[in-house]
C-alpha positions in Angstrom: 46.0 36.0 -34.9 43.3 34.3 -32.7 40.1 33.0 -34.5 38.0 35.3 -32.0 39.9 38.4 -33.4 39.5 37.3 -36.9 35.7 36.5 -36.4 35.3 39.9 -34.7 37.0 41.9 -37.7 35.4 39.8 -40.3 31.9 40.4 -38.6 32.3 44.1 -38.2 33.5 44.6 -41.9 30.7 42.3 -43.2 28.1 44.4 -41.2 29.7 47.7 -42.6 29.5 46.0 -46.2 25.9 45.4 -45.6 25.3 48.9 -44.6 26.8 50.2 -47.9 24.6 47.8 -49.6 21.6 49.0 -47.8 22.4 52.6 -48.9 23.0 51.3 -52.4 19.9 49.6 -52.7 18.0 52.4 -51.2 19.3 55.1 -53.3 19.5 53.2 -56.6 15.7 52.1 -56.8 14.4 55.6 -56.7 17.1 56.7 -59.1 16.0 53.9 -61.6 12.4 54.4 -61.4 13.2 58.1 -62.1 15.0 57.2 -65.3 13.5 53.9 -66.4 9.8 52.7 -67.1 8.5 50.0 -64.7 8.6 47.3 -67.3 12.3 47.8 -68.0 13.0 47.8 -64.3 11.0 44.5 -64.1 13.0 43.3 -67.0 16.3 44.0 -65.1 14.9 42.3 -62.0 14.2 39.1 -64.2 17.5 39.3 -65.7 19.3 39.4 -62.2 17.6 36.4 -61.0 18.3 34.6 -64.1 21.9 35.3 -63.9 21.7 33.7 -60.5 20.7 30.6 -62.0 23.4 30.8 -64.5 25.7 31.0 -61.5 24.7 27.3 -60.9 27.3 26.4 -63.6 29.6 27.0 -60.7 28.8 23.3 -60.1 29.7 23.9 -56.4 33.2 24.3 -57.2 33.7 27.8 -55.4 32.4 26.4 -52.1 34.5 23.4 -52.5 37.5 25.2 -53.1 37.0 27.7 -50.1 36.3 24.7 -47.8 39.2 22.5 -48.9 41.7 25.2 -49.1 41.6 25.6 -45.4 42.9 21.9 -45.1 45.9 22.8 -47.4 46.9 26.2 -46.4 49.4 25.1 -43.8 51.0 22.7 -46.5 53.3 25.3 -48.3 56.6 23.5 -48.3 55.5 20.3 -49.8 53.7 22.2 -52.7 50.1 20.8 -51.8 49.0 24.4 -51.1 50.4 25.7 -54.4 48.9 22.8 -56.4 45.6 23.3 -54.9 45.6 27.1 -55.9 46.8 26.2 -59.3 44.1 23.5 -59.8 41.5 26.0 -58.6 42.7 28.6 -61.2 42.4 26.0 -63.8 38.8 25.1 -62.6 37.7 28.7 -62.6 38.9 29.3 -66.0 36.9 26.2 -67.2 33.8 27.7 -65.3 34.1 31.0 -67.0 34.3 29.4 -70.4 31.0 27.5 -69.8 29.2 30.4 -68.4 30.0 32.6 -71.4 29.0 29.9 -73.8 25.8 29.4 -72.1 25.1 33.1 -72.1 26.0 33.7 -75.8 24.3 30.7 -77.4 21.3 30.2 -74.9 20.0 33.9 -75.0 17.2 33.3 -77.5 16.0 30.3 -75.6 16.2 31.9 -72.2 14.4 35.0 -73.4 11.5 32.8 -74.7 11.5 30.9 -71.4 11.1 34.2 -69.4 8.1 35.1 -71.5 9.7 38.5 -72.2 7.2 40.6 -74.4 8.4 41.0 -78.0 9.0 44.6 -77.9 11.7 43.9 -75.3 13.1 40.7 -76.4 16.0 42.0 -78.4 17.2 44.3 -75.6 16.9 41.2 -73.1 19.1 39.1 -75.2 21.7 41.5 -75.6 21.6 42.3 -71.8 21.8 38.7 -71.1 24.8 38.1 -73.3 26.9 41.0 -71.9 26.0 40.3 -68.3 26.9 36.7 -69.0 30.5 37.7 -70.1 30.9 39.8 -67.1 29.9 36.9 -64.9 32.2 34.5 -66.8 35.1 37.0 -66.1 34.3 37.3 -62.4 34.3 33.4 -62.1 37.8 33.1 -63.6 39.3 35.4 -61.1 37.7 34.1 -58.0 40.8 32.1 -56.5 42.1 35.4 -55.2 38.9 35.9 -53.0 39.1 32.2 -52.0 42.7 32.4 -50.9 41.8 35.4 -48.6 38.7 33.3 -47.4 40.7 30.4 -46.3 43.0 32.7 -44.5 40.2 34.3 -42.6 40.7 37.5 -44.2 37.0 38.0 -45.3 37.4 41.7 -44.3 39.3 42.5 -47.4 36.5 41.0 -49.6 34.1 43.2 -47.7 36.4 46.3 -48.2 36.3 45.3 -52.0 32.6 45.1 -52.0 32.2 48.5 -50.4 34.4 50.1 -52.9 32.7 48.3 -55.7 29.2 49.4 -54.6 30.2 53.0 -54.1 31.6 53.1 -57.6 28.6 51.3 -59.0 26.1 54.0 -57.7 28.2 56.8 -59.0 28.6 55.1 -62.3 24.9 54.4 -62.6 24.1 57.9 -62.1 26.4 59.1 -64.7 25.4 56.6 -67.4 21.6 57.1 -66.5 22.0 60.9 -66.9 23.8 60.4 -70.1 20.8 58.7 -71.4 22.3 55.2 -71.5 19.1 53.7 -70.0 19.0 50.2 -69.1 22.5 49.6 -70.3 23.7 51.8 -67.6 23.9 48.7 -65.4 26.2 47.0 -67.8 28.6 49.7 -68.2 29.0 50.2 -64.5 29.5 46.3 -64.0 32.3 46.2 -66.6 34.3 48.9 -64.8 33.8 47.6 -61.4 34.4 44.1 -62.7 37.8 44.9 -63.9 39.0 46.9 -60.9 37.9 44.5 -58.1 40.2 41.5 -59.1 43.1 43.9 -59.2 42.4 44.9 -55.8 42.2 41.3 -54.6 45.3 40.2 -56.3 47.2 43.1 -54.7 46.1 42.1 -51.2 46.9 38.3 -51.7 50.4 39.3 -52.7 50.9 42.0 -49.9 49.9 39.4 -47.2 51.9 36.7 -48.8 49.0 34.4 -49.6 50.4 33.6 -53.1 52.7 30.5 -53.1 56.2 31.5 -53.2 58.7 30.2 -55.9 59.2 26.6 -55.4 55.7 26.2 -53.6 53.6 25.9 -56.6 53.5 22.5 -57.4 51.4 21.4 -60.5 47.6 21.0 -61.7 46.4 17.8 -59.9 43.7 15.4 -61.1 43.7 14.1 -57.5 42.8 17.5 -56.2 40.3 18.1 -59.0 38.7 15.0 -58.0 38.5 16.2 -54.4 36.9 19.4 -55.4 34.6 17.9 -57.6 33.4 15.3 -55.0 32.6 18.1 -52.7 31.3 20.3 -55.2 28.7 18.0 -56.5 27.0 18.0 -53.0 27.1 21.6 -52.7 25.9 22.1 -56.2 22.8 20.0 -55.6 22.1 22.0 -52.3 22.5 25.4 -54.1 20.3 24.3 -56.9 17.4 23.7 -54.5 18.2 26.8 -52.6 18.0 28.8 -55.8 14.7 27.2 -56.6 13.6 28.4 -53.1 15.0 31.9 -53.1 15.4 33.0 -56.7 12.1 31.5 -58.4 9.7 34.0 -57.2 10.3 37.0 -59.6 10.3 34.5 -62.6 7.1 32.9 -61.4 5.5 36.3 -60.8 6.5 37.6 -64.1 5.1 34.5 -65.9 1.7 34.5 -64.1 1.1 38.2 -63.1 3.2 40.2 -65.5 6.3 42.3 -65.7 4.8 45.2 -63.4 4.0 42.6 -60.7 7.6 41.2 -60.8 8.8 44.9 -60.5 6.4 45.3 -57.3 7.8 41.9 -56.0 11.4 43.2 -56.5 10.6 46.4 -54.7 8.5 44.9 -52.0 11.1 42.1 -51.0 14.2 44.3 -51.3 14.2 44.6 -47.5 13.9 41.0 -47.1 17.2 40.4 -49.4 18.9 42.7 -47.2 17.8 41.1 -44.0 18.6 37.5 -44.8 22.5 38.4 -45.3 22.0 40.4 -42.0 20.8 37.5 -40.2 23.6 35.3 -41.5 26.5 37.4 -41.2 27.9 36.4 -37.7 27.5 32.6 -39.0 29.3 33.5 -42.2 31.9 35.3 -40.4 32.5 32.2 -38.0 32.6 29.6 -40.8 36.3 29.6 -41.7 37.1 29.2 -38.0 34.6 26.3 -37.8 36.2 24.8 -40.9 39.5 25.1 -39.2 38.3 23.4 -35.9 36.5 20.5 -38.0 40.1 20.0 -39.9 42.0 20.0 -36.4 39.4 17.7 -34.8 38.6 20.3 -32.1 35.1 18.8 -31.3 34.5 20.4 -28.0 35.3 24.1 -29.3 33.3 23.2 -32.4 30.0 22.3 -30.5 30.3 25.3 -28.3 31.0 27.8 -31.1 28.3 26.2 -33.3 25.7 26.3 -30.7 26.5 30.0 -29.9 25.9 30.6 -33.7 22.7 28.8 -33.7 21.2 30.8 -30.8 22.5 34.2 -32.2 21.0 33.6 -35.7 17.7 32.4 -34.5 17.4 35.6 -32.3 18.4 37.8 -35.3 15.6 36.0 -37.2 13.1 37.1 -34.6 14.2 40.5 -34.4 14.4 41.1 -38.1 11.3 39.1 -39.1 9.2 41.2 -36.6 11.0 44.4 -37.6 10.0 43.8 -41.2 6.4 43.0 -40.6 6.2 46.2 -38.6 7.9 48.5 -41.0 8.1 47.2 -44.7 4.7 48.2 -46.2 5.0 51.8 -45.0 8.6 51.8 -46.1 7.8 50.8 -49.7 5.1 53.5 -49.9 7.6 56.2 -48.9 10.4 54.8 -50.8 8.7 54.6 -54.1 6.6 57.8 -53.5 3.4 55.7 -53.7 4.3 54.1 -57.0 3.9 50.6 -55.5 1.4 49.5 -52.8 2.5 46.7 -50.4 0.1 44.8 -48.5 0.9 44.2 -44.7 -0.2 40.5 -45.2 2.7 40.1 -47.4 4.9 41.5 -44.8 3.6 39.1 -42.2 4.5 36.1 -44.3 7.9 37.5 -45.1 8.6 38.0 -41.5 7.6 34.5 -40.9 9.8 33.3 -43.6 12.7 35.1 -42.1 12.3 33.4 -38.7 12.1 30.0 -40.2 15.2 30.5 -42.3 17.0 31.5 -39.1 16.2 28.4 -37.3 17.1 25.8 -40.1 19.9 27.7 -42.0 22.6 27.0 -39.5 21.8 23.3 -39.1 21.4 22.7 -42.9 24.7 24.5 -43.9 26.6 22.9 -41.3 27.3 20.0 -43.5 29.7 22.2 -45.4 31.7 22.0 -42.0 31.2 18.4 -41.3 31.4 17.3 -44.9 28.7 14.7 -44.3 26.1 15.6 -46.8 24.2 12.2 -47.0 20.6 13.0 -47.8 21.0 16.8 -46.8 21.9 17.5 -50.4 18.5 16.7 -51.8 16.2 18.5 -49.2 16.5 22.0 -50.6 16.0 20.5 -54.1 12.8 18.7 -52.9 11.6 21.8 -51.2 12.4 24.1 -54.2 10.6 21.7 -56.7 7.5 21.3 -54.4 7.4 25.2 -54.0 7.5 25.8 -57.8 5.0 22.9 -58.6 2.5 24.3 -56.2 3.0 27.7 -57.4 2.7 26.7 -60.9 -0.6 24.7 -60.3 -2.1 27.9 -58.6 -1.4 29.9 -61.8 -1.3 33.1 -59.7 -4.3 32.4 -57.7 -3.8 33.9 -54.1 -1.4 36.6 -55.9 1.7 37.3 -53.8 0.3 36.0 -50.5 -0.2 32.6 -52.2 3.4 32.6 -53.2 4.6 33.4 -49.7 2.3 31.0 -47.8 3.6 28.3 -50.3 7.1 29.1 -49.4 6.5 28.9 -45.7 4.8 25.8 -45.9 7.4 23.9 -47.9 10.2 25.2 -45.6 8.3 23.6 -42.6 7.8 20.6 -44.4 11.4 20.0 -45.6 14.4 21.9 -44.5 13.4 22.9 -41.1 12.8 19.6 -39.6 15.5 17.8 -41.5 18.2 20.5 -40.5 17.5 19.5 -36.6 17.9 15.8 -37.5 21.3 16.4 -39.2 22.8 18.3 -36.2 21.5 15.7 -33.7 23.2 12.8 -35.6 26.6 14.8 -35.8 26.6 16.0 -32.0 24.8 12.9 -30.7 22.0 14.8 -29.1 18.2 14.5 -29.3 15.9 16.3 -32.0 14.0 18.1 -29.3 17.0 19.4 -27.6 18.3 21.0 -30.8 14.8 22.3 -31.7 13.8 23.8 -28.2 16.6 23.7 -25.6 19.4 25.3 -27.9 17.2 28.1 -29.0 15.3 28.7 -25.7 16.6 32.3 -25.4 15.4 33.0 -28.9 11.9 31.6 -28.2 11.9 33.6 -24.7 12.9 36.7 -26.9 10.0 35.9 -29.4 7.5 35.5 -26.5 8.1 39.1 -25.4 8.9 40.9 -28.7 6.1 39.7 -30.8 3.1 40.9 -28.5 4.8 44.4 -28.3 5.3 44.7 -32.0 1.4 43.8 -32.6 0.5 46.3 -30.1 2.6 48.9 -31.7 1.3 48.1 -35.1 -2.3 48.4 -34.3 -1.9 51.6 -32.4 -0.1 53.2 -35.4 -2.0 51.7 -38.1 -4.4 54.6 -38.6 -1.6 57.2 -38.7 -0.2 58.9 -41.9 2.3 56.7 -43.6 5.3 58.6 -42.7 4.5 59.2 -39.1 3.6 55.2 -38.9 6.9 54.2 -40.4 8.9 56.5 -38.1 7.1 55.3 -34.8 7.4 51.7 -36.0 11.0 51.8 -36.9 11.9 53.5 -33.6 10.0 50.8 -31.8 11.9 48.1 -33.7 15.2 49.4 -33.3 14.9 50.7 -29.8 12.5 48.0 -28.0 13.6 45.3 -30.3 17.2 45.8 -30.1 17.0 46.2 -26.4 15.1 43.0 -26.1 17.6 41.2 -28.4 20.5 42.0 -26.3 18.7 41.3 -23.0 17.1 38.0 -24.0 18.3 36.7 -27.4 22.1 37.0 -27.2 24.3 34.0 -26.2 25.7 35.1 -22.8 29.3 34.0 -23.7 29.3 36.0 -26.9 28.3 39.1 -24.8 31.1 38.6 -22.4 33.8 38.1 -25.1 32.4 41.4 -26.8 32.8 43.2 -23.6 36.3 42.2 -23.3 37.2 43.2 -26.9 35.3 46.6 -27.1 36.7 49.8 -26.3 36.0 50.6 -22.7 33.0 53.2 -23.2 31.2 50.9 -25.8 31.8 47.9 -23.3 30.2 49.7 -20.4 27.2 50.6 -22.5 26.8 47.1 -23.6 27.1 45.9 -20.1 24.3 48.0 -19.1 22.0 47.2 -21.6 22.6 43.5 -21.5 22.9 42.9 -17.7 21.2 45.7 -16.0 18.0 45.1 -14.0 
C-alpha cells in the first residue's frame, strides 16, 4: 500500500479520534462538575499532570522502539524483527515494574510535594497508587501498538482510542450516578485498560504483524543497547517538553490554590485539544518519513517534510486565532458561569499555539534524522527556565504571567534552535526555513488576524452565547476558507483532490482555487 494512502487513512482516522476526544472532553467536564466539588476536580487535574511526569519513567524507550522497529520490519526471515519485538516486550515489562514501584512507594512524598490539603491527602495517595498500577499495565502491553505503528496502521490505534473514550464516558456516568465519586475515573480506566490491549493484540494477529514460528529470535542485548541509546536522547527531550506543557497546573496549584488549578484545567481544555489537532498531519506522516530516512530517499524526504512544515504552521495560525476569538465565551457557556476566563489569557494561548506550530516540526525532526546533538537539551533548558521564572514570580501576574513566561521561553529556546537544526540537515539557510518555507502561513496570518480582531471588537458587547456563535462561525467559515486558499501547500491540495470522491474533490477545488 502506498505511503500516501497510509498517510491519508491515518490522518482521517486520527481526526475522527480527535473529534471523539473533543466530545468526551466537552461532555465530561459539566458532568464532573455536577457530581464533584471544584476542589476534587482540581485534585484530579493535578493527579493527571503528575501521572504525566510518572510516564517519563518510560525513559524514551517507547519512541525508540517505534522508530527503530521501522528499520527491522522487513527483516523477518533472519529473526531480527522477532528479536526486536521480543526485546521490546522485555523492556515494556521492566518499565511497568518501575512505574508500579514508584507509584506504590512514592505516593506519600508526591502528595506532600503537590501541597495537597490535609483533608484530601489520603484520597489523593490512594488515587495515585491505583492510577499508577493502571499505567504500569498499559506500559507492559505497548508493543502491540508499536507493531501497528511501525507498519503504518495508526488507524487501528485510533479506532481503539475512540472505542475506549466512548466506553469511558458511559462508565463515568454510570459510576458517578452510583455515588462512586472521584473513584469513578479509576473504575472506568480499569475496565478500558483491560479491553484495549486485547483489541490491539487481535489486530496484530489478524494482519500478520506478529512474528511467525521460526522468526522470533531471542532477547538481544545488542538491540537493547540500540533502544537505550536512542531512548535516552528522546527521554531528555520529553522531560523538557513535560516541564513546558505539564507544569502549569502544578505551579498554579502551589501558588494560587486548587480552585485556580481547576480554572486553569477548564480554561486550557481547548488548547489541549488544539495542539493535537495541529500536529495530527505531521504525526500521521512520521512513519512514512521514518521509512524515507531508513531507505535514504532524501529528495522525497525533503519535499514531504517541507509540506508538513507549511501545513502545521498554517494550522497553528488558524487554531491560535480561532481560540483567541472563542475560548473565553466558550468557557463561560460550558461551565454555566462557574468559571470566568479572561480574553487576555486567550490572546497568549493563541500566540503559544502559533509559536508551537512553527517550532514543533523542526525540533521533532531529530526523531527522523536520529541526529540529536544539542537538540536533546533545548526543551530541558526551556522548561527549567520557565519553571524557575514562575517560581520566582510566586503567582504575581496570575495566569497571564504564566502564559507570558511560557511564550517568552519558547521564543528564546526551541523556536530559534529548531530552525538551525533543519538548516544544518537540509543544507539551507536559517532565514530560508524561518521565512521562505512558511511564507504561505505568514500570508494567511496577515489576512486572518486583522479580520479576527475586527470580528472580536464587533461582538465584544453582545451576550455571551450570541458572541460565541458569531465568533465560532467566523472562525470556521472565514478562517477555514482562508486556510484552504492561502495556507495549504499546493501539492497536498492537488493530491487530496485526486483521492477524494468526486463531489468532495469538486468542492475542495472550488474553495481552494476559485477566483
